[in-house]
N, C-alpha and C positions, 0 to 999 in steps of 0.2 A: 576812586569812583569807577565802578564797572562800566564798560561800554555796552551799548545796545548790540544785541546779536540777532540775526535773522537766519533761521534754519529753513531751507527750502528743499522739499523732495518733489520731483516732477517725473511723471511717466507719460510718454506720448506714444500713441499707436496710430499708424497711418498705413496707406496702401504700399508704401515703400520705406526703407530705412532712411533714404535721403529726405523724404517728405517729413518724417517724424523728427529728424535732426533739424530741419529747417524751422519747424515750429518751436522746438526747444531754444534755438538760437534767438528767436524773436522775443523771448521772455526778458523783461527788464524790471529792476526795482531800484528805487531811489530813496535814500534816507537823508532827511534834513533834521539835524539835532542841535539844540543849544542847551543851556544850563537847566532849563525846566520844562522843555517841550520837545516833542518828536513828531515828524510826519513820515510815514512809511507808505510809499505809493508803488504798487506792484501791478504789472499788466503784461498782456501779450499784444504786440503791435497789430497782429491780424489773427482773428479767430474764424476758422472755417469749419464747415459742416463735415468735412471728410476726415477729421482728426478726433481721436478719443483721448482726452486729457485727464490726468489726475494730478492735482497740486495740493501739497500740504505745507502750510506756512506756519511756523512757530516763531514767536517773537519774544525775546528775553529783554526786559526793560529795567534799568536801574531805578532804585527807589527815589532818587532825586527828581525824576521826570514826572511831572504832574499833569501835563497836557499831552494827550496821545491821540494821534489821528492816523487811521489806517484805511487805505483804499485798495481794492482788489477787484479785477473783473472776472477772474476764474481762480477757484481754489478754496480749500478749507483754511480757516484762520483759528489758531489756538493761542490764547493769551492767559498767563497765570501770574498771580501775585502782584498786581499793580494797584496803585492808589492815585486818586485824582479825578480827572475828567477824561473819559474815553469816548472817542467817536470812531465808528467803523462803518464804512460804506462798501458793500459787496454786491456784485451783480449775480454771480453764480457760485455757490459754495456755502458750507456751514460755518457758523461762528460759535466757538466754544470759549467761554471765559470762566475761570474758577479761581477761588481763594483770593478775591479782589475786593477792594473797598473803593467805590467810585460812583460817580454819576455816569450813566451809560446812555449814549445816543447811537443806536445801532439800526442800520437799515440794510435789509437783504432783499434782493429781487426774487431769486429762486434759491432757497436753502433754509436750513433750520437755525434758530438761535437758542443756545443753551447757556444759562448762567447758573452756576452751582457753587455752593459753599461760600457765598459772598455776602457783602454788606452794601446796601444802597445808600447813597448820600445825594443831597441836592435834588435835581430834577432828572428823571430818566425817561427816555422814549425808545421803545423797541417796535420795529415794524418789519413784518415779513409779507411780501406780496403773495408768494406761494411757498409755504413752509410752516413748520411747527415752532412754537415758542415755549420753552421749558425753563421755569425760573424757580430757584430755591435760594432764599435769603435767610441768613442767620439773624440779621438785624436791619430794620428799616427806620429806626428812631431818628436818624439823621437825614432822612429823605422827606422832601416836601411833596413830591409827586412821582408816580410811576404810571406810565401809559404803555400798554401793549396792544397791538392790533395786527390781525392777519387778514389778507384777502381770501385765501383758501388755506386753511390749516387750523389745527387745534392750539389752544393755549392752556398750559398747566402752570399754576403759580401756587407754591407752597411756602408758608412762612414757618420757620422753626419755633418750637415752643420756647427755645432758649432766648428768643427775642424779648421775652419778659413783657413789659407794659407798653411796647411799641403800639400806638393806636393808629387806626386807619379808618377811612371811609371808602369802600370799594363799590364802584358802579360797574355792573357786569351786563354787557349787551351780547348775548349769545344768539347765533343764527337760529331763526325760527322760534325764538322764545321771548317772553316779555322781559323787559329790563328788571333787574333786581339789585338791591343795595344791601351790603353787609357792612356792619360797623364794629369797632372794638375800641373800648376805652375813650381817649380824648380825641379820636379821629384826626390826629395830627397829619398823617400822610394821606394824600388823595390818590386813590388807585382807580384807573379806568382800564377795563379789559373789553376788547371788542373783536368779534369774529364775523366776517361777512359770510363765510361758509366754513363752519367748523364748530367744535364744542369747547367749553371752558370748564376747567377743573380748578376751583379756588378753595384753599383751606389753609 
């Protein structure tokens, strides 16, 4: 069984070298792992306005892990090739997930959410307070519901033609437009897309 690996790239710019190093030293991450689940918690103890930070967090997770929880207060998160239940909570930073088969529960305060080349299962909730949500699924036949909402930002959701007979009922509430409903086949998957300020591209 492969171990979980966390790859972190951090750049810090401040008024002095000492100040930049102080911020880097305040970065911590904790991994709690058992046979089927993992919690990854990353953070800076103190976030101050006089520092420019760039953080890129890449997580490699073995296939036996089915419950994945990731928390981060600053930094981009990249996850690939997982299956199971994924929960991500990020204050500032983009979340990129690809080539995965999961139920997704992702919340970002400031940043974009990008799901590509994936499969949705169970119930999924995606929320960006300020940021874009971009979704491309190969298959949603195993998904009961998919909900995506932005406070300020656009939503793009495209379903692959390869998804075959995956049926859905999509309720679309786009900023400054009347609610619309789109359906396909047996309407098995309930889809809800909402933008408070932003546009929605669904197809």
